C-alpha positions as CSV (number, residue, x, y, z in Angstrom):
1,M,2.8,-7.5,66.9
2,N,2.6,-3.8,65.9
3,P,0.4,-2.9,63.0
4,K,3.3,-2.0,60.7
5,K,4.9,-5.5,61.2
6,A,1.5,-7.2,60.7
7,L,1.0,-5.3,57.4
8,L,4.5,-6.3,56.2
9,S,3.9,-9.9,57.1
10,A,0.6,-10.0,55.3
11,L,2.2,-8.4,52.2
12,A,5.1,-11.0,52.3
13,V,2.6,-13.8,52.5
14,A,0.6,-12.3,49.6
15,L,3.7,-12.0,47.4
16,V,4.8,-15.6,48.1
17,A,1.3,-16.8,47.2
18,S,1.3,-14.7,44.0
19,A,4.7,-16.1,43.0
20,S,3.5,-19.6,43.6
21,I,0.4,-19.1,41.4
22,L,2.5,-17.5,38.6
23,S,5.0,-20.3,38.8
24,A,2.2,-22.9,38.5
25,Q,0.7,-21.1,35.6
26,T,4.0,-20.9,33.7
27,K,4.7,-24.5,34.2
28,A,1.2,-25.5,32.9
29,E,1.3,-27.7,29.9
30,P,0.1,-25.9,26.7
31,A,-3.2,-27.0,25.2
32,I,-3.1,-29.5,22.3
33,G,0.5,-30.4,22.9
34,G,1.7,-27.0,22.0
35,Y,0.5,-27.1,18.4
36,C,-0.8,-24.0,16.8
37,P,-4.6,-24.0,16.4
38,V,-4.6,-21.4,13.7
39,A,-2.4,-23.6,11.5
40,Y,-5.1,-26.3,11.4
41,V,-7.7,-23.9,10.1
42,Q,-5.6,-21.6,7.9
43,A,-3.1,-24.0,6.4
44,N,-4.7,-27.4,7.1
45,M,-1.6,-28.6,8.8
46,A,-0.4,-29.5,12.3
47,A,2.4,-27.1,13.2
48,K,4.2,-26.7,16.5
49,G,3.5,-23.4,18.2
50,D,6.0,-21.2,20.0
51,A,5.8,-20.3,23.7
52,N,6.8,-16.8,22.8
53,F,3.5,-16.4,21.0
54,S,1.2,-17.9,23.7
55,T,-2.2,-16.7,24.6
56,V,-5.1,-17.8,26.8
57,S,-8.3,-18.7,25.0
58,K,-11.4,-16.7,26.0
59,V,-13.4,-19.8,24.9
60,D,-11.9,-22.5,27.2
61,G,-9.3,-20.7,29.4
62,R,-6.5,-22.9,28.2
63,T,-3.1,-21.6,27.1
64,Y,-2.3,-22.1,23.4
65,Y,1.0,-21.7,21.6
66,L,0.8,-20.0,18.2
67,S,3.3,-20.3,15.5
68,N,4.0,-16.6,15.0
69,A,2.8,-13.1,15.8
70,M,0.2,-13.1,13.0
71,A,-1.3,-16.4,14.1
72,K,-1.5,-15.0,17.7
73,E,-3.3,-11.9,16.4
74,M,-5.8,-14.0,14.5
75,F,-6.4,-16.3,17.5
76,D,-6.9,-13.3,19.8
77,K,-9.4,-11.7,17.5
78,M,-11.5,-14.9,16.9
79,P,-10.7,-17.5,19.6
80,E,-14.0,-19.3,19.0
81,K,-13.0,-19.9,15.4
82,Y,-9.6,-21.5,16.2
83,T,-10.2,-23.2,19.6
84,P,-10.5,-26.9,18.8
85,A,-13.8,-28.7,19.6
86,Y,-14.1,-30.4,22.9
87,E,-11.0,-28.8,24.4
88,G,-8.9,-30.8,21.9
89,F,-10.0,-34.2,23.2
90,C,-10.7,-37.0,20.7
91,A,-13.9,-36.1,18.9
92,A,-14.8,-39.7,18.1
93,A,-14.3,-40.7,21.8
94,V,-16.5,-37.8,22.9
95,A,-19.2,-39.0,20.5
96,Q,-19.0,-42.4,22.4
97,G,-19.2,-40.8,25.8
98,M,-15.5,-40.9,26.6
99,K,-12.8,-38.3,27.3
100,V,-9.6,-39.5,25.5
101,K,-6.5,-37.4,24.9
102,S,-5.8,-36.7,21.3
103,D,-2.8,-36.8,19.1
104,P,-2.5,-33.2,17.9
105,K,-1.1,-34.4,14.5
106,L,-4.4,-36.2,13.8
107,F,-7.1,-33.7,12.9
108,I,-9.8,-32.7,10.5
109,V,-11.1,-29.2,9.9
110,E,-14.9,-29.5,9.2
111,N,-17.0,-26.4,8.4
112,G,-14.2,-24.3,9.9
113,K,-13.9,-26.1,13.2
114,T,-10.9,-28.3,14.2
115,Y,-11.6,-31.8,15.5
116,L,-8.7,-33.8,17.0
117,F,-8.3,-37.6,17.3
118,S,-6.5,-40.1,19.5
119,T,-5.8,-42.6,16.7
120,E,-6.0,-43.0,12.9
121,Q,-8.9,-45.4,13.5
122,A,-10.8,-42.8,15.5
123,K,-10.2,-40.3,12.7
124,K,-11.5,-42.8,10.1
125,M,-14.6,-43.4,12.2
126,F,-15.3,-39.7,12.2
127,E,-14.8,-39.4,8.5
128,M,-17.4,-42.1,7.8
129,N,-20.2,-40.0,9.4
130,K,-18.9,-36.5,10.2
131,A,-22.3,-34.9,10.8
132,G,-23.6,-37.8,13.0
133,T,-20.4,-38.0,15.0
134,I,-20.4,-34.2,15.6
135,E,-24.1,-34.3,16.6
136,K,-23.4,-37.1,19.2
137,A,-20.2,-35.5,20.5
138,N,-22.0,-32.1,20.9
139,A,-24.8,-33.8,22.8
140,N,-22.3,-35.8,25.0
141,W,-19.8,-33.0,25.7
142,P,-21.5,-31.4,28.7
143,K,-21.3,-34.7,30.5
144,V,-18.0,-35.8,29.1
145,S,-16.3,-32.5,29.9
146,A,-16.7,-33.2,33.6
147,M,-15.0,-36.6,33.3
148,K,-11.4,-37.4,34.0
149,A,-9.4,-37.9,30.8
150,M,-8.1,-41.3,29.8
């Protein structure tokens, strides 16, 4: 094969690979079910985000949907403030050494940080001893983060 054809073949392969990667990224499910992390902190409410205002968190590398341009700007300026604890997994479960998907409508903002929960019961358990649960969850998170989610 002549060098020109080899170069064109290599470029074609690279373009196909790039398109596959981009396609996979755009099909990725948004973090926290597409809910806006800024709405939890700023309005104390669970609000659906909009894919038109999506961003990738510098904190956890996940794609978040924000509810509007102002929320996106706020998130981009301070992602550590708005990114939910434990990548959005149930805080009560993390405290017990488990990685359980949360319901993005069940949340508590404590000291400016958002904690999500899998069930109302998990949320109530958290509320009974917030500081203790956060301490246990923080200690467990390095190990739990490597687990497969339930």
